[in-house]
PATOR-805400 format. One record per residue: residue in three letters; y, z, x of N, C-alpha, C, CB in turn; residue number from 1. Coordinates in Angstrom, 2 decimals. Atoms other than C-alpha are relative to their C-alpha. Glycine has a CB too. Example, Ala and Ser with C-alpha at 12.3 -4.5 7.8 and 13.67 -1.06 7.14 Angstrom:
PT  residu     n.c2     n.c3     n.c1    ca.c2    ca.c3    ca.c1     c.c2     c.c3     c.c1    cb.c2    cb.c3    cb.c1  num
PT     Ala    -1.19     0.00     0.89    -4.50     7.80    12.30     1.20     0.00     0.90     0.03     1.25    -0.99    1
PT     Ser    -1.19    -0.06    -0.82    -1.06     7.14    13.67     1.09     0.73    -0.77     0.46    -1.42     0.41    2
//
This chain:
PT  residu     n.c2     n.c3     n.c1    ca.c2    ca.c3    ca.c1     c.c2     c.c3     c.c1    cb.c2    cb.c3    cb.c1  num
PT     Met     0.71    -0.82    -0.98   114.76  -137.83   -11.01     0.40     1.46    -0.17     0.30    -0.48     1.43    1
PT     Lys    -0.45    -1.37     0.20   116.90  -134.74   -11.62    -0.66     0.61    -1.24     1.52     0.05    -0.12    2
PT     Ser     0.61    -0.53     1.22   115.46  -134.46   -15.09    -1.43     0.45     0.26     0.02    -1.05    -1.11    3
PT     Phe     1.35    -0.43    -0.36   111.94  -134.31   -13.61     0.03     1.32     0.77    -0.71    -1.07     0.84    4
PT     Lys    -0.12    -1.26    -0.74   113.10  -131.55   -11.25     0.25     1.17    -0.94     1.12    -0.09     1.05    5
PT     Phe    -0.28    -1.07     0.97   114.58  -129.55   -14.11    -1.23     0.31    -0.86     1.18    -0.39    -0.90    6
PT     Leu     1.21    -0.20     0.79   111.41  -130.11   -16.13    -1.04     0.77     0.79    -0.56    -1.34    -0.44    7
PT     Gly     0.96    -0.71    -0.86   109.24  -128.99   -13.18     0.38     1.46     0.17    -0.08    -0.67     1.36    8
PT     Leu    -0.46    -1.38    -0.14   111.40  -125.89   -12.64    -0.22     0.78    -1.29     1.47     0.04     0.39    9
PT     Gly     0.22    -0.67     1.29   111.17  -125.10   -16.36    -1.45     0.36    -0.19     0.47    -0.90    -1.15   10
PT     Leu     1.42    -0.28     0.15   107.39  -125.36   -16.34    -0.44     1.14     0.92    -0.82    -1.26     0.30   11
PT     Val     0.33    -1.07    -0.94   107.11  -123.19   -13.22     0.51     1.33    -0.50     0.58    -0.30     1.39   12
PT     Ser    -0.56    -1.25     0.53   109.41  -120.59   -14.78    -0.80     0.52    -1.18     1.46    -0.22    -0.41   13
PT     Ala     0.78    -0.42     1.18   107.44  -120.57   -18.03    -1.35     0.56     0.43    -0.21    -1.19    -0.96   14
PT     Leu     1.28    -0.50    -0.48   104.15  -120.16   -16.14     0.15     1.36     0.66    -0.62    -0.99     0.98   15
PT     Ala    -0.23    -1.28    -0.67   105.61  -117.36   -14.05     0.22     1.11    -1.02     1.20    -0.09     0.94   16
PT     Leu    -0.24    -1.01     1.03   106.85  -115.52   -17.17    -1.28     0.34    -0.75     1.06    -0.49    -0.98   17
PT     Ser     1.24    -0.27     0.73   103.52  -115.94   -18.96    -0.98     0.78     0.86    -0.64    -1.30    -0.46   18
PT     Ala     0.87    -0.77    -0.88   101.69  -114.58   -15.90     0.51     1.42     0.18    -0.12    -0.69     1.35   19
PT     Ala    -0.57    -1.33    -0.22   104.08  -111.65   -15.56    -0.16     0.90    -1.22     1.47    -0.12     0.35   20
PT     Ala     0.08    -0.80     1.22   103.75  -110.55   -19.21    -1.25     0.89    -0.03     0.01    -0.91    -1.22   21
PT     Pro     1.16    -0.89     0.01   100.13  -109.31   -18.97     0.10     1.11     1.04    -1.26    -0.79     0.25   22
PT     Met    -0.16    -1.02    -1.03   100.98  -107.49   -15.74     0.92     1.11    -0.48     0.53    -0.61     1.29   23
PT     Ala    -0.91    -1.02     0.53   103.88  -105.74   -17.48    -0.71     0.86    -1.04     1.24    -0.66    -0.62   24
PT     Asn     0.75    -0.79     1.00   101.60  -104.74   -20.38    -0.98     0.95     0.67    -0.75    -0.93    -0.96   25
PT     Ala     0.93    -0.86    -0.72    99.04  -103.41   -17.94     0.71     1.18     0.62    -0.72    -0.80     1.09   26
PT     Ala    -0.78    -1.10    -0.57   101.73  -101.37   -16.23     0.39     1.00    -1.08     1.26    -0.54     0.69   27
PT     Asp    -0.36    -0.90     1.09   102.84   -99.98   -19.61    -1.20     0.86    -0.41     0.50    -0.80    -1.21   28
PT     Ile     1.20    -0.74     0.37    99.26   -98.99   -20.45    -0.29     1.08     1.04    -1.21    -0.95    -0.15   29
PT     Tyr     0.28    -0.96    -1.07    98.81   -97.32   -17.07     0.95     1.17    -0.06     0.08    -0.68     1.37   30
PT     Gln    -1.01    -1.05     0.02   102.05   -95.38   -17.49     0.07     0.70    -1.36     1.37    -0.58     0.34   31
PT     Gly    -0.01    -0.64     1.30   101.27   -94.43   -21.08     1.05    -0.56    -0.92     0.21     1.46     0.16   32
PT     Gly    -1.02     0.56     0.84   103.91   -96.70   -22.54    -0.53    -0.75    -1.20     0.85    -0.88     0.79   33
PT     Gln     0.58     0.74     1.12   101.54   -98.58   -24.85    -0.42     0.99    -1.07    -1.21    -0.88     0.47   34
PT     Lys     0.23    -1.00     1.04   101.47   -96.68   -28.14    -1.08    -0.39    -0.98     1.27     0.24    -0.73   35
PT     Asp     0.92     0.43     1.04    99.13   -98.81   -30.23    -1.44    -0.12     0.49     0.46    -1.31    -0.56   36
PT     Ile     1.38     0.01    -0.49    96.01   -98.37   -28.07    -0.77     1.11    -0.72    -0.05     0.19     1.55   37
PT     Pro     0.75    -1.05     0.70    93.38   -96.53   -30.14    -0.55     1.02     1.00    -1.15    -0.60    -0.84   38
PT     Pro     0.51    -1.03    -0.92    92.26   -93.20   -28.63    -1.48    -0.19     0.25     0.26     1.41    -0.57   39
PT     Gly     1.41     0.07    -0.35    88.90   -92.91   -26.89    -0.81     0.95    -0.86    -0.20     0.31     1.48   40
PT     Pro     0.85    -0.89     0.81    85.94   -91.02   -28.33     0.37     1.47     0.20    -1.48    -0.21     0.36   41
PT     Val    -0.34    -1.41    -0.02    86.59   -87.37   -29.20    -1.29     0.81     0.01     0.90     0.39    -1.21   42
PT     Asn     1.18    -0.86    -0.07    84.04   -84.73   -28.22     0.17     1.18    -0.94    -0.24     0.49     1.46   43
PT     Tyr    -0.02    -1.10     0.94    83.40   -82.39   -31.13    -1.11     1.00     0.35    -0.16    -0.51    -1.45   44
PT     Ala     1.02    -1.02    -0.26    81.56   -79.08   -30.68    -1.10    -0.11    -1.05     0.63     1.43    -0.01   45
PT     Pro     1.08     0.10     0.98    78.11   -79.12   -32.32     0.10     1.12    -1.02    -1.36     0.03     0.70   46
PT     Pro    -0.07    -1.06     0.99    77.84   -77.16   -35.58    -0.90     1.17     0.38    -0.40    -0.54    -1.38   47
PT     Ile     0.79    -1.20    -0.31    76.58   -73.59   -35.27    -1.21     0.02    -0.92     0.86     1.29    -0.17   48
PT     Thr     1.23    -0.07     0.78    72.98   -73.29   -36.41    -0.78     1.26     0.35    -0.87    -1.24     0.24   49
PT     Trp     0.86    -1.16    -0.19    70.64   -70.35   -36.87    -1.46    -0.41     0.05     0.22     1.02    -1.12   50
PT     Ala     1.38     0.47     0.04    67.51   -72.52   -36.90    -0.65     0.12     1.38    -0.05    -1.45    -0.48   51
PT     Gly     0.77    -0.01    -1.23    64.79   -72.10   -34.30    -0.57     1.36     0.35     0.86    -0.48     1.11   52
PT     Phe     0.61    -1.23    -0.49    62.92   -69.48   -32.33     1.06     0.92     0.62    -1.09    -0.32     1.03   53
PT     Tyr    -0.88    -0.98    -0.66    64.57   -66.28   -31.07    -0.81     1.20     0.44     1.15     0.44    -0.95   54
PT     Ile     0.64    -1.19    -0.53    63.66   -63.17   -29.12     1.09     0.98     0.42    -0.94    -0.34     1.22   55
PT     Gly    -1.05    -0.94    -0.34    65.53   -59.95   -28.51    -0.48     1.44     0.10     1.09    -0.09    -1.00   56
PT     Ala     0.26    -1.44    -0.11    65.74   -56.18   -28.14     0.87     0.74    -1.00     0.26     0.51     1.45   57
PT     Asn    -0.78    -0.81     0.93    66.95   -53.43   -30.45    -0.06     1.47     0.41    -0.52    -0.18    -1.45   58
PT     Leu    -0.12    -1.42    -0.35    68.03   -49.82   -30.08     0.77     0.70    -1.11     0.70     0.19     1.38   59
PT     Gly    -0.71    -0.71     1.06    69.02   -47.23   -32.65    -0.53     1.40    -0.21    -0.09    -0.77    -1.28   60
PT     Ala     0.42    -1.35     0.35    68.13   -44.04   -34.47    -0.83    -0.04    -1.27     1.22     0.94    -0.17   61
PT     Ala     0.81    -0.15     1.21    65.57   -42.94   -37.08     0.08     1.45    -0.45    -1.48    -0.43     0.25   62
PT     Trp     0.00    -1.36     0.52    65.61   -39.92   -39.36    -0.89     0.08    -1.23     1.43     0.45    -0.34   63
PT     Asp     1.08    -0.19     0.97    63.09   -38.46   -41.78     0.52     0.10    -1.43    -0.79     1.24     0.34   64
PT     Asp    -0.31    -0.08     1.42    63.10   -38.79   -45.57    -1.32     0.15    -0.76     0.80    -1.26    -0.49   65
PT     Ser     1.35    -0.07     0.54    59.61   -37.59   -46.46    -0.45     1.44    -0.21    -0.96    -0.72     0.91   66
PT     Asp     0.63    -1.31     0.17    57.41   -34.74   -47.54    -0.60     0.50     1.31    -1.08    -0.06    -1.09   67
PT     Ile     0.58    -0.33    -1.30    55.76   -34.84   -44.11     0.99    -0.47     1.07    -1.41    -0.66     0.20   68
PT     Glu    -1.00     0.34    -1.02    58.05   -34.80   -41.08    -0.64    -0.86     1.08     0.62     1.28     0.62   69
PT     Ile     0.50     0.91    -1.02    57.19   -37.88   -39.03     0.93    -0.01     1.21    -0.15    -1.43    -0.56   70
PT     Val    -1.00    -0.01    -1.08    60.40   -37.91   -37.02     0.92     1.19    -0.22     0.82    -1.34     0.04   71
PT     Asp    -0.98    -1.08     0.10    63.00   -35.27   -36.29     1.17    -0.46    -0.86     0.50     0.45     1.40   72
PT     Asp    -1.17     0.35     0.82    66.31   -35.19   -38.12     0.62    -1.31     0.47     1.04     1.12     0.04   73
PT     Ala    -0.48     1.27    -0.56    67.47   -37.99   -35.82    -0.63    -0.17     1.37     1.57    -0.04     0.09   74
PT     Thr     0.66     0.25    -1.27    65.55   -39.54   -32.96     0.25    -1.43     0.43    -1.51     0.30    -0.10   75
PT     Leu    -0.25     1.33    -0.56    66.00   -42.51   -30.68    -1.16    -0.94    -0.32     0.22     0.08     1.53   76
PT     Ile     1.01     1.03     0.28    64.16   -45.72   -31.64     0.42    -1.27     0.74    -0.15    -0.25    -1.54   77
PT     Gly    -0.32     1.23    -0.72    63.93   -48.89   -29.60    -1.22    -0.87     0.19     0.62     0.31     1.34   78
PT     Gly     1.11     0.92    -0.19    61.82   -51.97   -29.04     0.48    -1.44     0.09    -1.00     0.15    -1.14   79
PT     Gly    -0.32     1.42    -0.08    61.74   -55.74   -29.30    -0.36    -0.72    -1.28    -0.72    -0.64     1.17   80
PT     His     0.25     0.81     1.17    61.69   -58.46   -31.93    -0.04    -1.47     0.38     1.06     0.25    -1.08   81
PT     Leu     0.02     1.45    -0.16    60.91   -62.16   -32.18    -0.22    -0.64    -1.36    -1.10    -0.44     1.01   82
PT     Gly     0.12     0.64     1.30    61.02   -64.68   -34.98     0.40    -1.45     0.02     0.81     0.72    -1.02   83
PT     Tyr    -0.37     1.41     0.17    61.84   -68.11   -36.33     0.80    -0.13    -1.29    -1.26    -0.93    -0.02   84
PT     Asn    -0.84     0.27     1.17    64.55   -69.30   -38.73    -0.04    -1.47    -0.37     1.43     0.44     0.26   85
PT     Trp    -0.23     1.35     0.50    64.81   -72.39   -40.91     1.35     0.00    -0.69    -1.15    -0.46    -0.99   86
PT     Gln    -1.30     0.13     0.66    68.25   -73.57   -42.01     0.13    -1.41    -0.53     1.16     0.35     0.98   87
PT     Gly    -0.14     1.30     0.63    68.79   -76.41   -44.46     1.40    -0.56     0.20    -0.32     0.08    -1.47   88
PT     Ala    -1.31     0.64    -0.09    71.80   -78.64   -44.97     1.11     0.97    -0.42     0.05    -1.26    -0.86   89
PT     Arg    -0.99    -1.00     0.41    73.57   -75.77   -46.70    -0.12     1.24     0.89    -0.20     0.39    -1.49   90
PT     Asn    -0.07    -1.19    -0.84    74.10   -72.25   -45.39    -1.18     0.96    -0.18     1.26     0.74    -0.27   91
PT     Leu     1.14    -0.87     0.23    70.81   -70.77   -46.63    -0.90     0.03     1.23    -0.79    -0.47    -1.24   92
PT     Val     0.86    -0.19    -1.16    68.68   -69.34   -43.81    -1.23     0.80    -0.44     0.76     0.72     1.17   93
PT     Val     1.26    -0.67     0.32    65.00   -68.40   -44.29    -0.76     0.19     1.30    -0.85    -0.83    -1.03   94
PT     Gly     0.67    -0.25    -1.26    62.99   -66.77   -41.53    -1.14     0.99    -0.13     0.98     0.50     1.01   95
PT     Val     1.06    -1.00    -0.11    60.06   -64.64   -40.46     0.17     0.69     1.34    -1.43    -0.65    -0.14   96
PT     Glu    -0.23    -0.78    -1.23    60.25   -61.85   -37.88    -1.06     1.08     0.15     1.42     0.64    -0.01   97
PT     Gly     0.88    -1.10    -0.34    57.90   -59.44   -36.15     0.67     0.88     1.04    -1.36    -0.52     0.53   98
PT     Asp    -0.60    -0.91    -0.97    58.91   -56.35   -34.21    -0.94     1.15     0.31     1.35     0.53    -0.52   99
PT     Val     0.71    -1.20    -0.42    57.48   -53.38   -32.33     1.02     0.96     0.57    -1.12    -0.33     1.04  100
PT     Asp    -0.93    -1.02    -0.48    59.42   -50.15   -31.79    -0.78     1.25     0.39     1.05     0.33    -1.09  101
PT     Phe     0.59    -1.24    -0.48    58.74   -46.81   -30.14     1.00     1.13    -0.21    -0.42    -0.11     1.50  102
PT     Leu    -0.85    -1.16     0.19    60.07   -43.33   -30.89    -0.81     1.26     0.20     0.65    -0.01    -1.40  103
PT     Asp     0.68    -1.28    -0.25    59.26   -39.65   -30.36    -1.03     0.29    -1.07     1.02     1.15     0.07  104
PT     Asp     1.09    -0.40     0.88    55.99   -38.44   -31.88    -0.64    -1.16    -0.75     0.51     1.00    -1.00  105
PT     Val     0.60     1.18     0.62    55.12   -42.01   -32.92    -0.45    -0.92     1.12     1.01    -0.72    -0.97  106
PT     Asp     0.53     0.86    -1.05    52.86   -44.16   -30.76     0.58    -1.42    -0.09    -1.52    -0.06    -0.07  107
PT     Tyr    -0.60     1.33     0.19    54.16   -47.41   -32.26     0.44    -0.12    -1.45    -1.00    -1.14     0.38  108
PT     Leu    -0.48     0.34     1.33    56.06   -48.72   -35.26     0.23    -1.51     0.00     1.32     0.80    -0.38  109
PT     Ala    -0.08     1.47     0.00    55.65   -52.41   -36.10     0.19    -0.52    -1.41    -1.27    -0.60     0.63  110
PT     Ser    -0.15     0.62     1.31    56.45   -54.77   -38.93    -0.06    -1.51     0.11     1.33     0.43    -0.66  111
PT     Ile    -0.09     1.45     0.19    56.08   -58.36   -40.10     0.80    -0.21    -1.27    -1.44    -0.68    -0.08  112
PT     Arg    -0.93     0.09     1.12    58.98   -59.28   -42.37     0.49    -1.41    -0.23     1.19     0.92     0.24  113
PT     Gly    -0.75     1.20     0.33    60.51   -62.19   -44.18     1.48     0.30     0.03    -0.43    -0.56    -1.36  114
PT     Arg    -1.45    -0.18     0.02    64.25   -62.74   -43.94     0.62    -1.10    -0.86     0.60    -0.02     1.46  115
PT     Leu    -0.74     0.95     0.83    66.57   -64.42   -46.44     1.47     0.28     0.19    -0.41     0.11    -1.51  116
PT     Gly    -1.39    -0.25    -0.34    70.17   -64.88   -45.40     0.92    -1.14    -0.36     0.13     0.29     1.45  117
PT     Trp    -1.04     0.99     0.25    73.42   -66.77   -45.80     0.92    -0.02     1.22     0.80     0.32    -1.32  118
PT     Ala    -0.80     0.15    -1.22    75.34   -68.12   -42.81     1.45    -0.30    -0.35    -0.57    -1.10     0.89  119
PT     Phe    -1.43     0.25     0.10    79.12   -67.92   -42.65     0.48    -0.45     1.38     0.79     1.28    -0.49  120
PT     Gly    -0.32     0.49    -1.35    79.53   -70.08   -39.54    -0.77     0.80     1.03     1.52     0.08     0.27  121
PT     Pro     0.70    -0.77    -1.05    78.77   -67.78   -36.58    -0.56     1.33    -0.48     0.94     0.24     1.14  122
PT     Thr     0.48    -1.28     0.53    77.90   -64.84   -38.86    -1.10    -0.23    -1.04     1.16     0.80    -0.63  123
PT     Leu     1.13     0.09     0.92    74.61   -64.36   -40.71    -0.23     1.36    -0.66    -1.28    -0.47     0.74  124
PT     Ala     0.34    -1.20     0.77    74.09   -61.75   -43.46    -1.36    -0.24    -0.65     1.10     0.34    -1.07  125
PT     Tyr     1.35     0.23     0.49    70.50   -61.21   -44.58    -0.62     1.25    -0.60    -0.87    -0.52     1.11  126
PT     Ala     0.90    -1.03     0.50    67.99   -59.15   -46.53    -1.37    -0.25     0.59    -0.04     0.02    -1.56  127
PT     Thr     1.29     0.14    -0.65    64.56   -58.47   -45.07    -1.01     0.98    -0.61     0.12     0.24     1.52  128
PT     Gly     1.02    -0.89     0.52    61.26   -56.97   -46.18    -1.39    -0.51     0.34     0.14     0.15    -1.50  129
PT     Gly     1.36     0.40    -0.31    57.54   -56.95   -45.46    -0.91     1.19     0.24    -0.01    -0.90     1.19  130
PT     Ala     1.01    -1.03    -0.29    54.56   -54.97   -44.17     0.38     0.77     1.26    -1.39    -0.64     0.16  131
PT     Ala    -0.29    -0.87    -1.14    54.93   -52.02   -41.79    -1.28     0.69     0.45     1.10     1.06    -0.36  132
PT     Phe     1.19    -0.61    -0.61    52.38   -50.45   -39.43     0.46     1.12     0.94    -0.87    -1.07     0.77  133
PT     Ile    -0.40    -1.14    -0.83    52.56   -47.05   -37.73    -1.24     0.66     0.59     0.82     1.02    -0.83  134
PT     Gly     1.04    -0.77    -0.66    50.42   -45.17   -35.26     0.61     1.27     0.56    -0.68    -0.82     1.11  135
PT     Phe    -0.57    -1.27    -0.45    50.98   -41.49   -34.50    -1.09     1.04     0.17     1.06     0.49    -0.99  136
PT     Asp     0.88    -1.15    -0.20    49.38   -38.22   -33.46     0.34     1.03    -1.08     0.16     0.61     1.45  137
PT     Asp    -0.32    -0.88     1.12    49.12   -36.12   -36.63    -0.19     1.47     0.31    -0.84    -0.37    -1.17  138
PT     Gly     0.13    -1.40    -0.38    48.31   -32.92   -34.74    -1.21     0.70    -0.57     1.20     0.73    -0.40  139
PT     Val     1.17    -0.62     0.61    45.19   -32.26   -36.82    -1.26    -0.81     0.34     0.17     0.10    -1.53  140
PT     Phe     1.17     0.86    -0.22    42.79   -35.21   -36.56     0.16    -0.91     1.21    -0.26    -0.84    -1.23  141
PT     Gly    -0.24     0.86    -1.16    44.22   -36.73   -33.40     0.76    -1.24    -0.39    -1.32    -0.38     0.66  142
PT     Asn    -0.72     1.24     0.26    45.43   -40.31   -33.36    -0.31    -0.53    -1.40    -0.35    -1.05     1.05  143
PT     Asp     0.14     0.52     1.35    46.00   -41.86   -36.77     0.92    -1.20    -0.14     0.31     1.09    -1.06  144
PT     Ser    -0.84     1.16     0.26    47.51   -45.02   -38.19     0.11    -0.19    -1.50    -0.57    -1.28     0.69  145
PT     Asp    -0.21     0.21     1.43    48.85   -46.17   -41.53     0.73    -1.33    -0.20     0.80     1.17    -0.63  146
PT     Thr    -0.67     1.25     0.38    50.13   -49.26   -43.32     0.89     0.28    -1.19    -1.03    -1.12    -0.33  147
PT     Gly    -0.94    -0.19     1.10    53.15   -49.36   -45.61     0.88    -1.22    -0.17     0.84     1.24     0.21  148
PT     Trp    -0.95     1.09     0.17    56.20   -51.42   -46.35     1.36     0.39     0.57     0.13    -0.37    -1.50  149
PT     Val    -1.34    -0.19    -0.55    59.72   -51.86   -45.00     0.94    -0.99    -0.65     0.01    -0.15     1.54  150
PT     Ala    -1.02     0.88     0.56    62.92   -53.31   -46.45     1.35     0.43     0.52    -0.02     0.02    -1.56  151
PT     Gly    -1.32    -0.35    -0.49    66.53   -53.48   -45.41     0.98    -1.16    -0.04    -0.10     0.52     1.39  152
PT     Leu    -1.09     0.97    -0.07    69.77   -55.36   -44.81     0.50    -0.07     1.43     1.15     0.36    -0.97  153
PT     Gly    -0.54     0.14    -1.34    71.40   -56.72   -41.68     1.07    -1.07     0.08    -1.10    -0.31     0.98  154
PT     Val    -1.01     1.03    -0.28    74.17   -58.84   -40.21    -0.04    -0.29     1.49     1.43     0.46    -0.45  155
PT     Glu    -0.04     0.43    -1.39    74.30   -60.85   -36.99     1.20    -0.91     0.22    -1.30    -0.73     0.39  156
PT     His    -1.14     0.87    -0.35    77.13   -62.63   -35.19    -0.27    -0.65     1.35     1.34     0.81     0.03  157
PT     Lys     0.23     0.72    -1.26    76.82   -65.31   -32.52     1.23     0.09     0.89    -0.35    -1.48    -0.28  158
PT     Leu    -1.06    -0.02    -1.00    78.91   -64.60   -29.45     0.09    -1.34     0.71    -0.25     1.12     1.01  159
PT     Arg     0.10     1.32    -0.60    77.75   -67.89   -27.95    -1.07    -0.75    -0.77    -0.34     0.07     1.54  160
PT     Asp     0.96     0.82     0.73    75.49   -70.72   -29.09    -1.38     0.62    -0.02    -0.07    -1.39     0.60  161
PT     Arg     1.36    -0.54    -0.10    72.35   -68.88   -27.94    -0.07     1.52     0.01    -0.65    -0.54     1.22  162
PT     Val     0.00    -1.46    -0.09    73.40   -65.21   -27.95     0.68     0.59    -1.23     0.71     0.48     1.29  163
PT     Ser    -0.58    -0.67     1.16    73.98   -62.99   -30.99    -0.20     1.51     0.12    -0.61    -0.54    -1.31  164
PT     Val     0.13    -1.45     0.12    74.54   -59.29   -31.65    -0.01     0.32    -1.49     1.16     0.76     0.75  165
PT     Gly     0.08    -0.34     1.41    73.83   -57.50   -34.90    -0.36     1.45    -0.22    -0.98    -0.87    -0.68  166
PT     Val     0.43    -1.33     0.42    73.09   -54.33   -36.81    -0.84    -0.16    -1.26     1.23     0.95    -0.25  167
PT     Glu     0.79     0.02     1.22    70.50   -53.60   -39.48    -0.46     1.41    -0.35    -1.20    -0.93     0.15  168
PT     Gly     0.55    -1.25     0.49    69.33   -50.72   -41.62    -1.31    -0.28    -0.72     1.00     0.71    -0.93  169
PT     Leu     1.35     0.21     0.55    65.65   -50.41   -42.58    -0.53     1.29    -0.60    -0.96    -0.53     1.10  170
PT     Tyr     0.67    -1.14     0.63    63.70   -48.11   -44.88    -1.51    -0.23     0.07     0.47     0.20    -1.49  171
PT     Tyr     1.45     0.09    -0.15    60.03   -47.48   -44.03    -0.66     0.97    -0.97    -0.43     0.32     1.47  172
PT     Ala     0.74    -0.85     0.93    57.55   -46.10   -46.56    -1.49    -0.09     0.31     0.28    -0.41    -1.47  173
PT     Phe     1.44    -0.10    -0.27    54.01   -44.93   -45.75    -0.60     1.07    -0.90    -0.28     0.32     1.51  174
PT     Glu     0.71    -1.03     0.74    51.38   -42.87   -47.57    -1.16     0.48     0.86    -0.50    -0.52    -1.38  175
PT     Asp     1.02    -0.51    -0.91    49.19   -40.61   -45.47    -1.32     0.27    -0.73     0.49     1.27     0.68  176
PT     Asp     1.32    -0.22     0.56    45.56   -39.60   -46.03    -0.02     1.08    -1.09    -0.95     0.38     1.10  177
PT     Phe    -0.03    -1.07     0.98    46.61   -36.64   -48.18     0.90    -0.35    -1.19     0.48     1.30     0.65  178
PT     Asn    -0.81     0.49     1.12    48.62   -38.82   -50.64     1.41     0.58     0.00    -0.69     0.34    -1.31  179
PT     Asn    -1.39    -0.42    -0.13    51.90   -37.47   -49.35     0.83    -1.17     0.52     0.13     1.24     0.95  180
PT     Asp    -0.87     1.08    -0.47    54.79   -39.88   -48.91     0.53     0.34     1.38     1.16    -0.24    -0.98  181
PT     Ala    -0.54    -0.15    -1.35    55.86   -40.37   -45.32     1.01    -1.11     0.21    -1.14    -0.05     1.10  182
PT     Asn    -1.04     1.03     0.01    59.17   -42.21   -45.40     1.13     0.38     0.95     0.55    -0.20    -1.42  183
PT     Phe    -1.16    -0.28    -0.85    62.12   -42.56   -43.05     0.89    -1.24     0.11    -0.44     0.47     1.40  184
PT     Trp    -1.02     1.03    -0.19    65.25   -44.58   -42.31     0.11    -0.33     1.48     1.36     0.45    -0.57  185
PT     Ala    -0.31     0.40    -1.38    66.15   -46.52   -39.18     1.23    -0.89    -0.02    -1.20    -0.73     0.68  186
PT     Ala    -1.17     0.85    -0.20    69.45   -48.04   -38.07    -0.04    -0.50     1.43     1.34     0.77    -0.30  187
PT     Arg     0.19     0.58    -1.33    69.30   -50.45   -35.13     1.10    -1.01     0.32    -1.38    -0.67     0.11  188
PT     Ala    -0.85     1.05    -0.53    71.66   -52.51   -33.03    -0.90    -1.03     0.69     1.08     0.57     0.99  189
PT     Arg     0.85     1.07    -0.50    70.26   -55.90   -31.95     0.76    -0.89     0.98    -0.55    -0.84    -1.17  190
PT     Leu    -0.49     1.02    -0.92    70.79   -58.26   -29.03    -1.08    -1.08     0.04     0.30     0.59     1.45  191
PT     Thr     0.99     1.06     0.20    69.10   -61.65   -29.53     0.38    -1.25     0.77    -0.15    -0.32    -1.49  192
PT     Tyr    -0.16     1.29    -0.68    68.63   -64.80   -27.48    -0.68    -1.07    -0.84    -0.60     0.03     1.46  193
PT     His     0.51     1.07     0.85    68.16   -67.99   -29.51    -0.43    -1.19     0.86     1.07    -0.43    -1.02  194
PT     Leu     0.53     1.10    -0.78    65.93   -70.67   -28.03     0.37    -1.36    -0.57    -1.49     0.12     0.10  195
PT     Gly    -0.40     1.26     0.61    67.18   -73.33   -30.44    -1.06    -0.53    -0.94     0.31    -1.02     1.06  196
PT     Gly     0.90     0.57     0.99    65.61   -75.46   -33.16    -0.93    -1.03     0.58     0.78    -0.60    -1.11  197
PT     Tyr     1.01     0.96    -0.45    62.49   -77.58   -32.73    -0.60    -0.70    -1.22    -1.10     0.71     0.84  198
//
């Protein structure tokens, strides 16, 4: 009879120990004592992309480099721009951009340009070029307009996922009705909001 009691006590003790073990492990996990638990999912920041639509404003200066003085030695220039970029698996960025600017003695200055750039993470360096359009008061025949070309270089840097700042230098070339070159430079600072890729 005593042997049955000892056997019963042994079984009860074994059951109690086996029930206590999972509780001890749970306590270790709760207190951070369990070292072999794999970590949970890690949230990684999405890669920076230049793809998608964007819109922004620019402000700078223009100065004359022509036979006919279109602008003063240096005059304020400002306006807006919008465009779209494509970015492949690598860092190559291809885009198209249109802009309209205003300055003294010029009714409007607009362009439609292609852009070809290379992204270094949050920084984009690019070359740009295309058609340029100008409207101005020539002082002789009244309002006039002309078509030419524009080319330049620029760099942009993303401060946040959707906001970038940049600078660019552009050279505009026009030919007036008297076959005189009408050319000038422009340097602009840019603030751009990126709507994202679609």
